N, C-alpha and C positions, 0 to 999 in steps of 0.2 A: 450731264454737263450743266454748269451754272450759268456761264456767260462767255461771250467772245468779245475781246477788246479790240477797238479800232482807234488808232491815233489820228487826230484831226487838227486842222489849223483853226477853224472857226466853230467853236462849240455851239453857239446859238444857232447858226445856220444849219449845222448838222442835226441838231435836235429838231428844228423845224422840218427838215427833210424827212426824218424818220417818223415824226408825228403825222405828216401828210400821208405816209404809208400805213398809218393805223396803229403804230406803236404808242405806248403810253410812257410818259416820263415818270419814273419811280422816285427819283431824287437826284440832287446834285451835291457834290462835296469837294472840298479842297483836300488833297492828299500831299503831305510833306513830312519831312523829318528823317532822321537817321534810320529808323527801323523800316520805313516805307522804301527808302533808297536802297537799303541792303537787300530787300526782297527782290527788287528788279535789277540789281547790280549797277546802280548809278551812284554818283557822288552824294554826300550828305546834304548838299544844298538843293536836292531834287524837290521840285514843287510842281504839282499838276492839279487840274480840276477835272473831275469826272461827272458824267451824266449817265445814269443807268436807265436804259429804255427797256420796257417789258412788252412782250407780245401779249395782247389782250386774250384772256382765257387760256393762256398757255404758260409754260415754264421757261421758255427761251428768253434770254436777255442779251442786249448789247451794252457793253461798257464803252462809252465814247470818252476819250481822254485827250485833253489839251495840255501839253507840257509848257509851263512857264519857264522852268529851268531844269535841266539844261535845254538848250534850243533843240528843236526837232532835227532829225537827220533826213534829208531828202533822198528818195530813191533815184537811181539812174537806170533808164531814163525816167523822168518824172511821171509820164503817162505810159506806164508799162502795158504791154500787150497782154491779152487774156491768157496767153500760153506761158506766162512767166511762172517759174517754180514758186511754190508756197501758196498760202491761202490768198484768194484774190476776189471772192465774191460771196454775197449773202443772197439767198433766194427767198422770195415771198410769193405765196399763193394769193392771187387777186381775183375778184369777180368780173372786173371790166378792165382789161389791160390797156385799151386805148385811152380811157378816162384817167387811169392811174398815170400813164406816161404824160398826158397833158398837164395834170396837176403837179407832177414832179418837175416838169420843165419850168414851171414858175419859180422853182427853187434852184434853178441852174442846171438841172440834169440834162444830159445829152445821150441820145442813143449811141451805143457802141457800133452796132450793126443795124439791123432792122427787126421789126416784129415779124416773126415767121410762124407758120402753122406746122407743127410737128405731127405728121400723120393726121388722124382725126381725133387726137387726144388733147393737145395743148396748143395755145398760142404762147410763144416765148419771146423774150428779148432781154438784152443786157443794157443797162444804163450806167453812165459814169456820173456820180454825184459829187457832193462837197469833198474836198481833199482827195479827189481821184478815186473815191470808194466806188467799186463796181457792185451794182445791185442787179440781180436777175429777177424777172417777173414771170409768173406762169399762171395762165388762165386755163382751167380745165374746161374742155368742150364736152358737149353731150352728157352733162351730168344727169344722173337719175333724178326724177322729180318726185 
Protein backbone atom coordinates (compact mmCIF):
# COMPACT_ATOMS: atom_id res chain seq x y z
CA UNK A 1 0.00 0.00 0.00
CA UNK A 2 1.33 3.42 -0.91
CA UNK A 3 -1.01 5.79 0.95
CA UNK A 4 -4.47 6.50 2.33
CA UNK A 5 -6.23 9.71 1.27
CA UNK A 6 -8.23 11.84 3.70
CA UNK A 7 -10.28 14.83 2.52
CA UNK A 8 -9.93 17.79 4.89
CA UNK A 9 -11.27 21.31 5.29
CA UNK A 10 -8.20 23.01 6.78
CA UNK A 11 -5.00 21.58 5.34
CA UNK A 12 -2.63 23.58 7.58
CA UNK A 13 -4.43 22.54 10.77
CA UNK A 14 -4.52 18.90 9.68
CA UNK A 15 -0.81 18.89 8.80
CA UNK A 16 -0.07 20.37 12.25
CA UNK A 17 -2.25 17.67 13.89
CA UNK A 18 -0.46 14.77 12.18
CA UNK A 19 2.95 16.42 12.71
CA UNK A 20 2.14 16.45 16.45
CA UNK A 21 1.53 12.70 16.13
CA UNK A 22 5.06 12.29 14.79
CA UNK A 23 4.39 12.12 11.06
CA UNK A 24 6.67 14.04 8.71
CA UNK A 25 5.55 16.33 5.90
CA UNK A 26 6.97 14.90 2.70
CA UNK A 27 5.66 17.67 0.47
CA UNK A 28 2.71 19.75 -0.71
CA UNK A 29 1.38 20.25 -4.24
CA UNK A 30 -1.55 21.65 -6.21
CA UNK A 31 -3.38 19.03 -8.26
CA UNK A 32 -5.58 20.28 -11.10
CA UNK A 33 -6.45 19.87 -14.72
CA UNK A 34 -8.41 17.54 -16.95
CA UNK A 35 -6.26 14.43 -16.50
CA UNK A 36 -6.35 14.71 -12.68
CA UNK A 37 -10.10 15.26 -12.80
CA UNK A 38 -10.65 12.21 -15.03
CA UNK A 39 -8.73 9.96 -12.60
CA UNK A 40 -11.08 10.84 -9.72
CA UNK A 41 -14.25 11.23 -11.81
CA UNK A 42 -14.81 14.98 -11.28
CA UNK A 43 -15.32 17.89 -13.70
CA UNK A 44 -12.35 19.35 -15.57
CA UNK A 45 -12.27 22.38 -13.24
CA UNK A 46 -11.19 20.16 -10.33
CA UNK A 47 -8.53 21.85 -8.19
CA UNK A 48 -7.09 20.48 -4.97
CA UNK A 49 -4.05 20.84 -2.76
CA UNK A 50 -2.43 17.81 -1.18
CA UNK A 51 0.03 17.35 1.64
CA UNK A 52 1.78 13.98 1.83
CA UNK A 53 2.56 12.91 5.40
CA UNK A 54 5.03 10.06 6.00
CA UNK A 55 5.40 7.74 8.97
CA UNK A 56 9.01 8.19 10.14
CA UNK A 57 11.10 5.10 9.55
CA UNK A 58 8.24 3.38 7.74
CA UNK A 59 6.53 3.19 4.40
CA UNK A 60 3.04 4.31 5.39
CA UNK A 61 1.77 7.68 4.17
CA UNK A 62 -1.35 9.78 4.45
CA UNK A 63 -2.39 12.00 1.55
CA UNK A 64 -4.30 14.93 3.03
CA UNK A 65 -6.42 16.64 0.37
CA UNK A 66 -8.22 19.98 0.42
CA UNK A 67 -10.56 20.56 -2.52
CA UNK A 68 -10.78 24.12 -3.85
CA UNK A 69 -13.15 23.05 -6.67
CA UNK A 70 -15.59 21.48 -6.66
CA UNK A 71 -16.70 22.17 -3.09
CA UNK A 72 -16.46 19.30 -0.62
CA UNK A 73 -19.52 17.17 0.03
CA UNK A 74 -20.40 16.97 3.72
CA UNK A 75 -21.35 13.57 5.17
CA UNK A 76 -24.65 13.11 6.97
CA UNK A 77 -24.55 13.17 9.89
CA UNK A 78 -21.39 15.29 9.91
CA UNK A 79 -20.04 13.67 13.11
CA UNK A 80 -20.63 10.07 12.08
CA UNK A 81 -20.52 7.43 14.81
CA UNK A 82 -17.63 4.96 14.79
CA UNK A 83 -19.89 2.11 13.61
CA UNK A 84 -20.60 3.80 10.23
CA UNK A 85 -19.80 1.64 7.19
CA UNK A 86 -16.56 2.42 5.38
CA UNK A 87 -13.09 3.46 6.45
CA UNK A 88 -13.29 5.58 9.55
CA UNK A 89 -10.04 5.68 11.51
CA UNK A 90 -6.27 5.51 11.38
CA UNK A 91 -4.42 3.93 14.34
CA UNK A 92 -1.03 5.01 15.67
CA UNK A 93 1.21 3.26 18.20
CA UNK A 94 2.40 5.72 20.85
CA UNK A 95 4.70 5.44 23.84
CA UNK A 96 2.68 7.69 26.19
CA UNK A 97 -1.03 7.83 25.39
CA UNK A 98 -1.91 10.46 28.01
CA UNK A 99 0.82 12.84 26.81
CA UNK A 100 -0.22 12.30 23.17
CA UNK A 101 -3.89 13.01 23.97
CA UNK A 102 -2.90 16.20 25.81
CA UNK A 103 -0.74 17.40 22.90
CA UNK A 104 -3.44 16.63 20.31
CA UNK A 105 -6.07 18.47 22.37
CA UNK A 106 -4.07 21.66 21.70
CA UNK A 107 -4.89 21.00 18.02
CA UNK A 108 -8.63 20.66 18.70
CA UNK A 109 -8.81 16.88 19.21
CA UNK A 110 -11.58 15.47 21.42
CA UNK A 111 -11.84 12.01 22.93
CA UNK A 112 -14.64 9.99 21.29
CA UNK A 113 -14.96 7.79 24.37
CA UNK A 114 -12.27 7.42 26.99
CA UNK A 115 -8.78 5.98 27.41
CA UNK A 116 -9.27 2.32 28.36
CA UNK A 117 -7.03 -0.54 29.39
CA UNK A 118 -7.45 -3.58 27.15
CA UNK A 119 -6.49 -6.55 29.31
CA UNK A 120 -2.84 -6.13 30.30
CA UNK A 121 -1.79 -5.44 26.73
CA UNK A 122 -2.76 -1.91 25.63
CA UNK A 123 -4.13 1.46 26.60
CA UNK A 124 -6.46 2.50 23.76
CA UNK A 125 -8.55 5.49 22.76
CA UNK A 126 -10.26 7.15 19.80
CA UNK A 127 -9.89 10.89 19.14
CA UNK A 128 -11.79 13.09 16.71
CA UNK A 129 -9.42 15.55 15.02
CA UNK A 130 -9.62 18.16 12.23
CA UNK A 131 -12.42 17.66 9.68
CA UNK A 132 -13.90 14.94 11.94
CA UNK A 133 -11.00 12.52 11.28
CA UNK A 134 -11.00 9.72 13.83
CA UNK A 135 -7.57 8.65 15.05
CA UNK A 136 -7.01 5.69 17.36
CA UNK A 137 -4.04 5.56 19.71
CA UNK A 138 -2.52 2.41 21.21
CA UNK A 139 0.11 2.30 23.95
CA UNK A 140 1.54 -1.17 24.43
CA UNK A 141 1.88 -2.14 28.09
CA UNK A 142 4.48 -4.43 29.63
CA UNK A 143 6.93 -4.08 26.76
CA UNK A 144 10.00 -6.27 26.99
CA UNK A 145 13.02 -4.24 28.02
